[in-house]
C-alpha distance (Angstrom), angle and dihedral (degrees) to the residues before:
residue distance angle dihedral
X1 . . .
X2 3.79 . .
X3 3.81 124.4 .
X4 3.81 89.2 -140.7
X5 3.78 119.1 92.8
X6 3.78 118.3 -96.1
X7 3.81 112.5 -113.3
X8 3.81 117.0 -136.8
X9 3.80 142.5 158.5
X10 3.81 98.3 -164.3
X11 3.79 139.5 20.0
X12 3.80 137.1 -143.3
X13 3.79 118.0 -159.8
X14 3.76 126.0 -162.2
X15 3.81 109.5 -136.2
X16 3.79 111.3 -142.5
X17 3.78 115.8 61.3
X18 3.80 91.3 1.7
X19 3.81 106.9 58.7
X20 3.79 100.4 3.5
X21 3.80 132.1 35.7
X22 3.81 103.9 -131.7
X23 3.80 99.9 150.1
X24 3.84 93.1 118.6
X25 3.81 87.2 54.6
X26 3.81 90.2 51.0
X27 3.83 89.3 52.9
X28 3.82 93.2 49.6
X29 3.81 96.2 47.2
X30 3.80 93.6 42.9
X31 3.81 91.3 53.4
X32 3.81 92.6 44.2
X33 3.79 90.8 56.7
X34 3.80 92.6 45.3
X35 3.82 90.6 51.1
X36 3.80 92.2 44.4
X37 3.80 89.2 58.3
X38 3.81 91.8 49.0
X39 3.79 98.3 -100.7
X40 3.78 131.7 134.3
X41 3.79 113.3 -98.7
X42 3.80 123.5 -122.5
X43 3.81 128.0 -119.9
X44 3.80 121.7 -115.3
X45 3.81 92.6 -112.0
X46 3.79 92.9 49.9
X47 3.79 90.5 44.5
X48 3.81 91.8 53.9
X49 3.79 92.0 49.4
X50 3.80 93.8 48.5
X51 3.80 92.7 43.2
X52 3.80 92.1 52.7
X53 3.81 90.6 46.4
X54 3.84 89.9 47.7
X55 3.82 91.2 -126.5
X56 3.82 101.9 125.0
X57 3.81 89.3 117.0
X58 3.80 86.7 63.7
X59 3.81 90.2 51.3
X60 3.81 90.6 54.1
X61 3.80 92.2 50.5
X62 3.81 91.9 45.2
X63 3.82 92.9 50.1
X64 3.81 100.5 36.8
X65 3.79 103.5 27.0
X66 3.81 136.4 -93.8
X67 3.82 93.3 -84.3
X68 3.81 93.0 61.4
X69 3.81 113.8 128.5
X70 3.81 102.2 -123.6
X71 3.80 92.4 -171.0
X72 3.82 92.3 58.4
X73 3.81 91.9 44.0
X74 3.80 93.8 54.3
X75 3.80 93.9 43.4
X76 3.82 88.2 55.5
X77 3.79 87.6 48.1
X78 3.81 91.8 53.0
X79 3.81 91.0 49.1
X80 3.80 93.5 50.8
X81 3.80 101.2 35.6
X82 3.80 98.8 93.3
X83 3.79 93.6 43.9
X84 3.80 88.0 77.5
X85 3.80 129.6 61.3
X86 3.79 114.4 -172.6
X87 3.79 99.8 175.1
X88 3.80 100.6 -53.1
X89 3.80 115.2 -175.5
X90 3.81 138.5 172.9
X91 3.78 114.8 -88.7
X92 3.80 112.6 -114.2
X93 3.79 109.9 -85.6
X94 3.81 96.3 20.4
X95 3.78 96.6 108.2
X96 3.80 94.8 42.3
X97 3.81 94.2 47.7
X98 3.79 94.4 47.0
X99 3.79 89.9 48.8
X100 3.82 92.6 51.5
X101 3.80 91.8 48.8
X102 3.79 91.5 48.4
X103 3.81 90.5 51.0
X104 3.82 88.4 53.6
X105 3.81 89.9 52.6
X106 3.80 93.3 -117.5
X107 3.84 114.7 158.9
X108 3.81 110.2 -117.2
X109 3.80 128.7 -160.2
X110 3.80 127.1 -176.5
X111 3.79 120.7 -159.3
X112 3.78 139.9 -174.9
X113 3.79 134.7 -179.8
X114 3.80 88.5 -139.2
X115 3.79 112.1 117.8
X116 3.80 105.7 -122.1
X117 3.81 140.3 105.4
X118 3.80 113.8 -75.3
X119 3.80 89.6 -123.2
X120 3.81 90.8 63.2
X121 3.78 91.1 56.4
X122 3.80 89.5 45.3
X123 3.81 89.8 56.6
X124 3.80 90.5 50.9
X125 3.80 91.8 49.5
X126 3.81 89.5 47.5
X127 3.80 90.5 53.2
X128 3.81 88.9 54.7
X129 3.81 93.9 47.5
X130 3.81 94.2 -110.3
X131 3.79 104.3 97.9
X132 3.81 98.8 82.6
X133 3.81 91.4 65.3
X134 3.81 96.3 52.8
X135 3.81 121.5 95.2
X136 3.80 99.9 -173.1
X137 3.80 139.3 9.0
X138 3.80 127.1 -156.5
X139 3.81 123.6 -173.6
X140 3.77 138.6 -178.0
X141 3.79 88.8 -93.4
X142 3.81 88.9 66.7
X143 3.80 89.7 55.2
X144 3.80 100.5 31.8
X145 3.81 94.0 134.1
X146 3.80 89.9 55.6
X147 3.82 91.6 49.1
X148 3.80 92.8 47.2
X149 3.79 97.4 45.4
X150 3.80 100.3 35.9
X151 3.79 129.5 29.2
X152 3.80 118.6 -33.9
X153 3.80 89.3 -124.7
X154 3.82 96.1 44.6
X155 3.81 111.5 133.8
X156 3.80 100.2 176.5
X157 3.79 96.0 104.4
X158 3.81 92.5 39.6
X159 3.81 89.6 55.3
X160 3.81 93.1 45.4
X161 3.80 91.4 52.5
X162 3.81 91.7 47.2
X163 3.82 92.9 49.5
X164 3.80 91.0 49.8
X165 3.81 91.3 49.9
X166 3.80 90.9 49.4
X167 3.80 89.6 54.9
X168 3.81 97.4 -130.7
X169 3.79 137.0 113.3
X170 3.83 115.8 -98.8
X171 3.82 92.5 -112.7
X172 3.82 89.5 55.0
X173 3.79 91.9 58.4
X174 3.80 131.1 80.1
X175 3.80 120.2 -153.3
X176 3.80 117.1 -152.0
X177 3.79 119.2 -162.5
X178 3.78 146.0 144.5
X179 3.80 101.0 -139.7
X180 3.79 133.1 73.2
X181 3.82 92.9 -116.0
X182 3.82 90.9 58.4
X183 3.79 88.6 60.2
X184 3.80 98.2 37.9
X185 3.80 95.7 47.5
X186 3.79 94.2 37.8
X187 3.79 88.7 58.8
X188 3.81 91.0 45.4
X189 3.81 91.1 59.7
X190 3.81 91.9 47.2
X191 3.81 100.3 -107.1
X192 3.80 130.1 132.8
X193 3.81 113.2 -104.7
X194 3.79 135.8 -148.2
X195 3.80 121.4 -172.2
X196 3.80 120.5 -150.9
X197 3.79 123.8 -157.9
X198 3.81 97.0 -145.9
X199 3.80 91.5 95.9
X200 3.83 88.9 64.8
X201 3.80 94.4 -122.0
X202 3.78 111.4 146.2
X203 3.79 114.3 -95.4
X204 3.80 92.6 -132.7
X205 3.81 91.4 55.2
X206 3.80 91.9 50.6
X207 3.81 91.7 46.2
X208 3.80 89.8 54.0
X209 3.82 87.8 71.8
X210 3.81 93.5 53.7
X211 3.82 107.5 -116.7
X212 3.80 116.5 -171.1
X213 3.81 88.2 -125.2
X214 3.80 140.9 0.5
X215 3.81 119.1 -147.7
X216 3.79 134.6 177.3
X217 3.79 93.9 -120.3
X218 3.77 144.9 -21.6
X219 3.82 87.2 -85.7
X220 3.83 87.7 75.9
X221 3.81 96.5 49.5
X222 3.80 97.6 104.8
X223 3.80 89.8 53.7
X224 3.81 90.9 66.2
X225 3.82 103.6 27.6
X226 3.80 127.7 59.4
X227 3.78 110.2 -157.9
X228 3.79 124.4 -158.0
X229 3.79 135.2 168.5
């Protein structure tokens, strides 16, 4: 990672764990699906540990059996995720950072792997006071073929669609996310990447995928990225 500021003309934000704290929602939906399939649910403390260690796949196989189709489980999860709302709230600095970027005239996209219409996510962002700053939204529904045929957490096509809608070249865009696939797939499409630690993923795991910068939260974004029109 370079000590020089990243140069960018547009930004793509992941939603969950980056702009909005939805971890309690993740816990609720994950347990609902486990219970629905006849498995024993997981406690909050155990969930946090396994989430941070990125071993929830192991939990699914332990609870539901080694023959469980992980791909189908996570696709169901992505379809149901935004049907629940267990106390979601903006992450500190989200509103202020989006406002500053909007004042600079920087194009802003927000994405999610969740499979739902973009308008539904827009309504959620509006309810949290974030929607007015967002220029475009891309969801897993827009890239459903990619999710079905590749990995359930693939974001390559989602990022490509978002970059095209923003009207910039991939190298002119910075992708900000809290999960390893944000960094891996952001680099695959040729964008700059910034990892945030608000999603609780271990720093060393995020760094393994080579982000251009790692910051504590979105509040620190302008310290590592210089935006220009």
